[in-house]
C-alpha positions as CSV (number, residue, x, y, z in Angstrom):
1,M,159.7,218.0,-13.8
2,Q,162.1,219.0,-11.3
3,V,161.8,221.8,-9.3
4,H,165.1,224.4,-9.0
5,S,165.2,227.4,-6.8
6,V,166.1,230.9,-7.8
7,P,168.8,232.2,-5.7
8,L,168.1,235.5,-4.2
9,G,170.2,238.6,-3.9
10,S,172.4,239.3,-1.1
11,V,171.6,243.1,-1.1
12,T,168.9,243.8,1.2
13,I,167.4,247.4,0.6
14,G,163.8,247.1,2.1
15,P,163.3,246.5,6.2
16,Q,164.3,242.5,7.0
17,S,160.5,242.0,8.2
18,W,159.6,242.6,4.5
19,R,162.4,240.3,3.4
20,D,161.8,237.2,5.5
21,G,158.2,237.5,4.9
22,T,158.6,237.1,1.2
23,V,161.4,234.6,1.7
24,R,158.7,232.2,4.0
25,S,156.3,232.5,1.0
26,I,158.5,231.6,-1.3
27,R,159.5,228.7,0.9
28,R,156.2,227.3,1.4
29,A,155.4,227.3,-2.0
30,E,158.6,225.8,-3.2
31,R,157.7,223.1,-0.3
32,L,154.0,222.5,-1.9
33,V,155.5,222.6,-5.5
34,R,157.9,219.6,-3.9
35,Q,154.7,217.6,-2.3
36,T,152.5,217.8,-4.9
37,W,155.3,216.4,-7.8
38,T,153.7,214.0,-9.8
39,G,154.3,210.4,-8.6
40,R,156.0,211.8,-5.2
41,S,155.5,212.4,-1.8
42,G,156.7,215.9,-0.8
43,T,157.1,214.9,2.8
44,C,159.2,211.8,1.8
45,R,161.2,212.7,-1.0
46,R,164.3,214.3,-0.1
47,P,165.0,218.0,-1.5
48,R,167.0,217.9,-4.7
49,T,167.7,221.8,-4.5
50,G,170.3,223.2,-2.6
51,F,168.0,224.6,-0.1
52,S,167.6,222.3,3.2
53,P,164.0,221.5,4.7
54,E,162.6,223.6,6.9
55,R,161.2,223.1,10.3
56,A,158.3,224.3,11.3
57,D,159.3,227.8,12.7
58,G,160.4,228.4,9.0
59,T,164.1,227.6,10.0
60,A,166.3,224.7,7.4
61,K,166.7,221.5,9.2
62,T,170.4,220.2,9.5
63,P,171.5,217.2,7.5
64,A,171.6,215.3,10.6
65,E,167.9,215.5,11.0
66,E,167.6,214.3,7.1
67,P,168.4,211.0,7.2
68,G,165.5,210.4,10.4
69,E,162.6,211.9,8.5
70,S,163.4,210.0,5.1
71,R,163.5,206.7,7.2
72,D,160.6,208.0,8.9
73,C,159.1,208.8,5.7
74,N,159.6,205.3,4.1
75,S,158.5,203.2,6.8
76,K,154.8,205.1,6.6
77,K,155.4,204.5,2.9
78,K,155.5,200.9,3.7
79,M,152.6,200.8,5.8
80,S,150.4,202.8,4.1
81,R,151.1,201.2,0.8
82,P,147.8,199.6,-0.4
83,Q,147.5,195.8,-1.1
84,T,146.8,194.4,-4.2
85,T,143.2,192.5,-4.7
86,G,142.6,189.5,-6.8
87,G,146.3,189.4,-8.0
88,M,146.7,193.0,-9.5
89,K,149.7,194.7,-9.3
90,M,149.5,198.3,-8.6
91,P,151.8,200.5,-11.3
92,V,154.5,202.6,-10.0
93,A,153.1,205.7,-11.3
94,P,152.7,208.3,-9.2
95,F,148.6,208.0,-9.4
96,P,146.3,205.4,-10.5
97,P,146.6,204.8,-14.4
98,T,143.5,205.5,-16.6
99,S,142.5,201.5,-16.7
100,L,142.4,201.2,-12.7
101,R,138.5,200.6,-13.7
102,E,139.3,198.2,-15.9
103,Q,142.0,196.6,-14.1
104,C,139.6,196.4,-11.4
105,A,137.0,194.9,-13.2
106,G,139.3,191.9,-14.3
107,A,140.4,191.3,-10.9
108,S,137.0,191.2,-10.3
109,V,135.7,189.0,-12.9
110,A,138.8,186.6,-11.8
111,V,137.6,186.4,-8.6
112,A,133.8,185.6,-9.5
113,T,135.1,183.3,-12.0
114,E,137.4,181.3,-9.4
115,Y,134.0,181.3,-7.2
116,M,132.0,180.1,-9.8
117,R,134.2,177.6,-10.8
118,R,134.7,176.6,-7.2
119,V,130.9,176.3,-6.8
120,R,130.5,174.3,-10.0
121,E,132.8,172.1,-8.0
122,V,130.5,171.5,-5.0
123,E,127.5,171.6,-7.3
124,G,128.9,168.7,-9.4
125,H,129.9,166.9,-6.0
126,L,126.5,167.5,-4.8
127,R,124.8,166.6,-8.2
128,R,127.0,163.2,-8.5
129,Q,126.0,162.4,-4.8
130,A,122.5,162.9,-5.5
131,G,122.7,160.6,-8.4
132,R,124.6,157.8,-6.3
133,V,121.4,158.7,-3.9
134,T,119.0,157.9,-6.5
135,Q,120.8,154.6,-8.2
136,E,121.0,153.2,-4.6
137,G,116.9,154.1,-4.2
138,I,116.5,152.4,-7.4
139,K,118.4,149.1,-6.0
140,L,116.4,149.3,-2.9
141,E,113.3,149.7,-4.7
142,R,113.8,146.7,-6.6
143,E,114.8,144.6,-3.3
144,R,111.2,146.1,-1.8
145,G,109.6,144.9,-5.2
146,H,111.4,141.3,-4.4
147,L,109.8,141.9,-0.3
148,E,106.7,142.3,-1.8
149,K,106.4,139.3,-4.1
150,M,108.2,136.9,-1.4
151,L,105.3,138.6,0.9
152,Q,102.5,137.9,-1.5
153,S,104.1,134.4,-1.8
154,L,103.9,133.4,1.6
155,R,100.2,134.7,1.9
156,T,99.4,132.3,-0.9
157,D,101.2,129.4,0.9
158,L,99.3,130.4,4.2
159,T,96.2,130.4,2.6
160,I,97.0,127.0,0.9
161,N,98.0,125.4,4.1
162,R,94.9,126.8,5.7
163,R,92.8,125.3,2.9
164,S,95.0,122.0,3.2
165,S,93.8,121.4,6.9
166,E,90.0,122.2,6.1
167,E,90.6,119.5,3.3
168,R,92.0,116.8,5.4
169,T,89.0,117.8,7.9
170,R,86.7,116.3,4.9
171,R,88.1,112.5,5.2
172,P,84.8,110.2,5.9
173,S,85.4,108.0,9.0
174,T,85.9,109.4,12.4
175,A,89.2,107.3,12.4
176,E,90.9,108.8,9.2
177,T,90.0,112.5,10.8
178,E,92.1,112.3,14.1
179,R,95.0,114.3,13.8
180,D,98.3,112.7,12.8
181,G,101.9,113.5,11.1
182,A,100.8,115.1,8.3
183,D,98.4,117.5,10.5
184,Y,101.8,118.4,12.8
185,L,103.6,118.8,9.8
186,L,100.9,121.3,8.3
187,L,100.8,123.0,12.0
188,C,104.7,123.5,12.1
189,E,104.6,125.2,8.2
190,R,101.8,127.5,9.2
191,R,104.0,128.6,12.2
192,E,107.1,128.6,10.1
193,L,105.3,130.9,7.2
194,A,103.9,132.8,9.5
195,E,107.1,133.5,11.5
196,L,108.8,134.2,7.9
197,K,105.8,136.5,7.3
198,Q,106.4,138.6,10.4
199,E,110.0,139.3,9.6
200,L,109.7,139.9,6.2
201,E,107.1,142.5,6.8
202,E,109.2,144.0,9.5
203,A,111.9,144.1,6.9
204,L,109.5,145.7,4.2
205,K,108.6,148.3,7.1
206,N,112.5,149.2,7.4
207,T,112.7,149.4,3.6
208,L,110.2,151.9,3.4
209,I,112.0,153.8,6.0
210,Q,115.2,153.7,4.3
211,L,113.3,154.9,1.0
212,Q,111.8,158.0,2.6
213,A,115.4,158.8,3.8
214,L,116.8,158.1,0.7
215,G,114.7,160.5,-0.8
216,E,114.9,163.4,1.7
217,S,118.9,162.8,1.2
218,S,118.3,163.2,-2.3
219,K,116.2,166.4,-2.0
220,Q,118.8,168.1,0.5
221,L,121.4,167.1,-2.0
222,L,119.4,168.8,-4.8
223,D,118.4,172.0,-2.9
224,C,122.0,172.5,-1.8
225,A,123.1,172.2,-5.3
226,T,120.4,174.3,-7.0
227,E,121.4,176.8,-4.0
228,R,124.8,176.8,-5.2
229,A,123.9,176.9,-9.0
230,C,122.2,179.9,-8.6
231,V,125.9,181.8,-8.8
232,L,126.5,179.9,-12.3
233,E,124.5,181.6,-15.1
234,L,126.8,183.2,-16.7
235,L,129.8,180.5,-16.5
236,P,129.9,178.3,-19.7
237,H,128.6,174.8,-19.4
238,S,131.8,173.7,-21.2
239,G,134.1,175.0,-18.8
240,S,135.7,172.0,-16.6
241,A,134.5,171.9,-13.0
242,G,137.5,170.3,-12.1
243,G,138.3,166.8,-11.3
244,H,137.0,164.3,-8.5
245,G,140.4,164.3,-6.7
246,T,140.7,168.2,-6.7
247,A,136.7,168.5,-5.2
248,A,137.7,165.9,-2.6
249,Q,140.6,168.3,-1.6
250,S,138.5,171.3,-1.9
251,F,135.8,169.6,0.0
252,T,137.8,169.1,3.8
253,K,136.8,172.4,5.3
254,A,133.9,174.7,5.1
255,D,132.9,177.7,5.9
256,P,129.6,179.8,5.4
257,V,131.2,182.4,2.8
258,S,133.0,179.9,0.5
259,P,131.6,177.8,-2.1
260,F,131.6,174.8,0.4
261,T,128.9,175.6,3.0
262,P,128.6,173.8,6.0
263,D,124.9,172.6,4.7
264,C,126.4,171.1,2.0
265,K,129.2,169.1,4.0
266,Q,126.1,168.0,5.9
267,A,124.1,166.9,3.6
268,L,127.0,165.2,2.1
269,E,127.6,163.2,5.3
270,S,124.1,162.6,6.3
271,S,123.7,160.8,2.0
272,A,127.1,159.1,2.9
273,S,125.6,157.2,5.8
274,T,122.4,157.1,4.7
275,V,123.9,155.6,1.2
276,N,125.7,153.2,3.4
277,R,123.0,152.1,5.7
278,S,121.2,151.5,2.6
279,Q,123.5,149.1,1.2
280,Q,123.5,147.1,4.3
281,L,120.1,147.1,4.2
282,R,120.2,145.3,1.3
283,E,122.6,143.1,1.8
284,N,120.5,142.1,5.0
285,I,117.2,141.8,2.6
286,R,119.2,139.6,0.2
287,Q,120.2,137.1,2.9
288,M,116.5,137.3,4.3
289,L,115.1,136.3,1.2
290,S,117.5,133.7,0.6
291,S,117.2,132.4,3.6
292,G,113.4,132.5,3.6
293,I,112.8,131.2,0.3
294,G,115.3,128.1,1.7
295,R,112.8,128.0,4.7
296,Q,109.6,128.0,2.5
297,K,110.5,125.7,-0.1
298,A,111.5,123.2,3.1
299,A,108.7,123.7,4.7
300,H,106.5,123.2,1.2
301,R,108.5,120.1,1.1
302,A,108.3,118.6,4.5
303,V,104.2,118.8,4.2
304,N,104.3,117.2,0.8
305,D,106.6,114.5,1.5
306,G,104.8,113.8,4.8
307,L,101.4,114.1,2.7
308,V,103.0,111.4,0.1
309,K,104.1,109.2,2.9
310,K,100.6,109.5,4.2
311,I,99.2,108.1,1.0
312,A,101.6,105.5,0.6
313,E,100.6,104.2,4.4
314,T,96.8,104.4,3.4
315,I,97.6,102.7,0.1
316,S,99.3,99.7,1.8
317,L,96.7,99.7,4.1
318,Q,93.9,99.6,1.7
319,Q,96.0,97.0,-0.3
320,S,96.3,94.9,3.1
321,L,92.2,95.6,3.9
322,T,91.4,94.4,0.3
323,L,93.3,90.7,0.7
324,M,91.8,90.7,4.0
325,S,88.2,91.5,3.0
326,A,88.7,88.8,0.4
327,A,89.9,86.5,2.6
328,T,87.3,87.5,5.2
329,R,84.5,86.4,2.3
330,Q,86.2,83.7,1.2
331,A,86.0,82.4,4.8
332,I,82.2,83.1,4.8
333,F,81.8,81.5,1.6
334,R,83.2,77.8,3.3
335,K,81.3,78.6,6.7
336,Q,78.7,78.9,4.6
337,R,78.8,75.7,3.1
338,E,79.7,74.1,6.0
339,M,76.8,75.1,8.0
340,N,74.6,73.7,5.1
341,C,76.2,70.7,5.3
342,I,75.6,70.7,9.5
343,L,72.3,71.3,8.4
344,H,71.8,68.4,5.9
345,S,73.4,65.9,8.5
346,H,71.3,67.3,11.0
347,G,68.4,66.6,9.1
348,R,69.4,63.3,8.3
349,A,70.0,62.4,11.8
350,Q,66.8,63.2,12.7
351,G,64.9,61.5,10.1
352,P,62.1,62.2,8.4
353,E,59.2,64.5,9.5
354,Y,56.2,62.3,8.5
355,S,56.4,59.0,10.5
356,G,55.4,57.6,7.9
357,D,58.2,57.8,5.6
358,I,60.2,56.2,8.2
359,L,61.9,52.9,6.7
360,S,61.2,49.7,8.9
361,R,65.4,49.3,9.5
362,E,65.4,52.6,10.6
363,K,62.5,52.2,13.4
364,I,63.9,51.5,17.1
365,D,61.3,49.0,17.4
366,R,61.5,46.7,14.5
367,P,61.8,43.4,15.2
368,L,65.1,42.4,15.7
369,V,65.7,45.0,18.2
370,Q,62.6,43.8,20.1
371,V,63.8,40.2,19.9
372,Y,67.3,41.1,21.3
373,Q,66.0,43.3,24.3
374,R,63.7,40.3,25.6
375,H,66.7,39.4,28.0
376,P,67.4,42.1,30.2
377,G,70.6,44.2,29.9
378,T,70.5,44.2,26.5
379,Q,69.3,47.3,25.5
380,L,71.5,48.8,22.1
381,P,73.4,52.2,22.4
382,E,71.4,53.2,18.9
383,A,69.0,55.9,20.1
384,A,71.8,57.2,22.5
385,H,74.1,57.8,19.4
386,L,71.4,59.4,17.7
387,I,70.6,61.9,20.3
388,Q,74.4,62.6,20.8
389,G,75.0,63.0,17.4
390,S,71.9,65.4,17.0
391,A,72.8,67.6,19.8
392,A,77.0,67.5,18.4
393,L,75.4,68.9,15.3
394,K,73.2,71.4,17.1
395,R,76.0,72.9,18.6
396,C,77.9,73.1,15.3
397,Q,75.6,74.5,13.8
398,M,75.0,77.3,16.4
399,S,78.8,78.0,16.5
400,S,78.9,78.2,12.7
401,E,75.9,80.8,12.4
402,G,78.0,82.8,15.4
403,E,81.2,82.4,13.5
404,L,79.8,83.3,10.2
405,A,77.9,86.4,11.8
406,R,81.0,87.5,12.8
407,L,82.6,87.2,9.5
408,Q,80.2,89.3,7.7
409,R,80.8,92.1,10.2
410,T,83.9,92.0,10.2
411,C,84.1,91.5,6.3
412,L,81.6,94.7,6.7
413,L,83.9,96.5,8.6
414,L,86.7,96.1,6.5
415,L,84.8,97.4,3.6
416,D,84.1,100.5,4.9
417,D,87.7,100.7,6.3
418,L,88.7,100.2,2.9
419,R,86.0,102.7,1.5
420,G,87.5,105.2,4.4
421,K,91.5,104.4,3.3
422,T,90.1,105.0,-0.3
423,A,88.4,108.3,-0.2
424,A,91.4,109.7,2.6
425,A,93.9,108.6,-0.3
426,Q,91.8,110.8,-2.6
427,V,91.5,113.7,-0.4
428,D,95.1,113.8,0.8
429,A,95.9,113.3,-3.3
430,G,94.1,116.2,-3.9
431,I,95.4,118.5,-1.2
432,I,98.9,117.6,-3.0
433,R,97.9,118.6,-6.3
434,M,96.5,121.6,-4.8
435,R,99.7,122.6,-3.4
436,R,101.9,121.7,-6.4
437,Q,99.2,123.8,-8.8
438,R,98.4,127.1,-6.6
439,V,102.3,127.4,-5.9
440,D,103.6,130.2,-7.8
441,K,107.3,129.4,-8.3
442,R,107.4,132.9,-10.8
443,A,106.8,134.9,-7.4
444,V,110.6,135.1,-6.4
445,P,112.9,136.0,-8.8
446,A,115.1,133.1,-10.4
447,G,118.3,134.7,-9.4
448,L,117.1,134.7,-5.6
449,Q,115.9,131.0,-5.9
450,Q,119.1,130.0,-7.7
451,R,121.0,131.6,-4.8
452,A,119.1,129.9,-1.8
453,S,119.5,126.7,-3.8
454,R,123.3,127.5,-3.6
455,S,123.0,128.1,-0.1
456,Q,120.9,125.1,0.9
457,L,123.5,123.0,-1.1
458,H,126.4,124.4,0.7
459,L,124.7,123.8,4.1
460,C,124.3,120.2,3.0
């Protein structure tokens, strides 16, 4: 509705002051009506009536003053124009529409929904990262189980090594209990297993620390996700949380009042570094297990091969001892027969014990000898030869008795050594059987054993 001024009459009847006061009241009312016109600002709108705006003293303004005032009003209008919130466009109406509350509520819903979706993206990323951390923890837990099985196998091997050393001290002879190459191999195996056990225990300690770090990282991620999810109760679960690329682009900058807070950023970064350390630790553990299995098998095989060689050497010596003891017994029997012959010859050379048993042809003073010795210098050498022969037979008898005694002692030593060698071979064979029976090949996974075998073949 436009306001039109009523033209005043030109005839003046009353006093001038009375007329001027009335005119001022009319002008003031007209100005107020224009100012309160719906959708317009009375101070900024150019008048559409024939009256010109007045100054503060009630006089009308000149047209030259109007454009400047209009420009000032336009600049004030631009400066005082309210900003839209959440994409809401204010109507051009002179006053807010009746749906202002609905429009403000819709804008707030849009802002809250967008914030919730961004929070859902953050929450989804946090939970996915927590899932990766959990999966890494499961893989590291599997490697920890492999380490524990490997340590159990090493403890078993150390026990076997100790029992093997104890069993080797039970060899019968003093000569058989002296330290040899097999004992040196057992000592080397013990040192190798102890060193490997220490390395694996250190790796197990690092694994437990890393598992604790993964647990703390997962808990931190889930706490951040739970804290972010406290504004998602009214958001439908079927809504999209955004793609991975959008989420990655949205998580570049952290803000305490944004969906992606510095705590979430710190939790994601720390979890990523923790996962990387865990992956590197798992790779190191696998390499350590592969090399440890190879070293363990090499030490076990070296000791077994050394014991087998020792048994073969003992059996070879045992066979030589058996042959030599048989030859010695044969020499003893031969020497015994020789001594019997010597004794028989010595007895025949001495003659009968009773003088009445001496034949006439055997007597030294028989008639033929007495007749022959009537001339001087005619002594027969019979008596000297008998004496010399008897003495020679006596010396041969004594020598044969000494040789027989030495042969008997040597035979006893050979038999004793043979029994010692036999017992030592049995002890070493029992040790090898015990080592092969007690070693549990199922203690370490077959995959790691195959990997270690391939590594050994590659090194060879």
